[in-house]
C-alpha positions, 0 to 999 in steps of 0.5 A: 877188276871188281871193286873191294866190298865189305860186310858190316862186320868188316866195316866195324873192325876196320873203323873200330866201331861197334857193329850195332852202330854201323847197322843203326846208321844204315837202318836210319838212312845215315850212311849205309851199304851202297852196293849189292852182290847177289842181292846182298847189301855190301859196303864199298870203299866209298862207303868206308870213306863216308863212315870214317868221315862221320866217325871223325866228326862225331869223335870231335864232339859234334852230336850225330843229330847235328851231323845229320842236319849238316848232311841234309843241308849239304844235299840241298846246297849241292844236289849233284852230290850223292855222297857228300862225306865222300866227295868233299873236304870236311872239318869241324872243331866240335861245334861248327862244320865247314865244307870245302867244295873245290875252291870255295868253303862254306857252312852247310847250315847257313850256306855262308861262304868263308874266307881263306883265313877262316878255314885256315884258323879252323883247320888248326883246331880240327881234324880234316877228312881228306878226299880219297879216290874212289874205285869203280863203284859197285851197282847202286841198290834199288829200293822198292816201295815194298821194302821195310827200309823204304817204309821206314824212310817214309815214316821218317819223312812224315816224322820230320813234317810232324805227320804223326798218323802217317809216320805211325802207319809207315813204321807199322808197315816197315815192321810188318815186312821186317819185325827185326828192324830195330830203328823202326821199333824205336821210332814207333816208340817215339810216336807212341810216347808223343801220343801219351801211349806210354805202355806201347812206347815202353814195349817198342823200346824194349823190342828195339833194345832186345834186337840192338842192345847198343842202340843209343837212341832207344836207350835214351828214349827209354830213360826219358820214358821211365823217368816219366813213369816215375821209375827214377832208378831205372831211368838213371841207369838207362841215362848212364848207359846212353852216355856210355853208348853215345858220349857226344849226346848232349841230350843224354847228359842233360837228362842224366844231370837233371834227374840226378839233381832232382834226386839230390845227388848234386855231386854226381850231377855237376860233371854231367852238367859240365859235360853237357855245356862243353858239348853245347859250346857257345849255344845259348838256349833255355837248356844251357841257361838252366844247366848254368843255373844248376851249376851255380 
């Protein structure tokens, strides 16, 4: 019997997510289709489980960037797991992620083992993603070095290591192969922004948003760029759109709050600072301290 397969549109409908969000998570190598039918990428039941877990963690208030870090840490601690969100029990209270692997539980980022009462206490406050049995898997995709997505992932690796020249070259190769890869336009824009090439960055973000208007990352980065360029009204509008698209983005709430404060709109800035601090929880950083000072 052939395992059930789903398109990106099916996944978006089943999980009640914007289709653009499903496609962006796939483009950025977060959770994407793991099977193919007649050469066409398709989502399997196992992919649905991972995406449901990812959605639940984000809805609990955990920023996507922090979810990504926890996933990367999981793959490091448990290299035998190809799909951590599918095979483990995952819980979060919006600040901490705890993973149960068989009879042990630990925090992925620290690797610290937890006692039963720690997990029980967290479980009272957290929505748990329960492991589901996976049907027979569809064939795993093969990712050749000549594909746009492969070059995009290569660019991300260089990005993470701070190798900006190599990252730019990889993103350019990705876009030469697939000019419609919105995430590659976004990341290329980030490289240009870092270099101070603001016109190139603006063009890259505009192209990304033309291809994927609901992409929160490009929206937030474009807001920061226009703030840098002095177009504050447009920057405010973009920050507002960014927090609508990704309500759990602490960075977007902070950027919006700071800009509103600088524009003398203290009443509008206050709830934004409060939302930022709520997302950060007990985190103590220069940003949280600055937000508290502004609130005072």
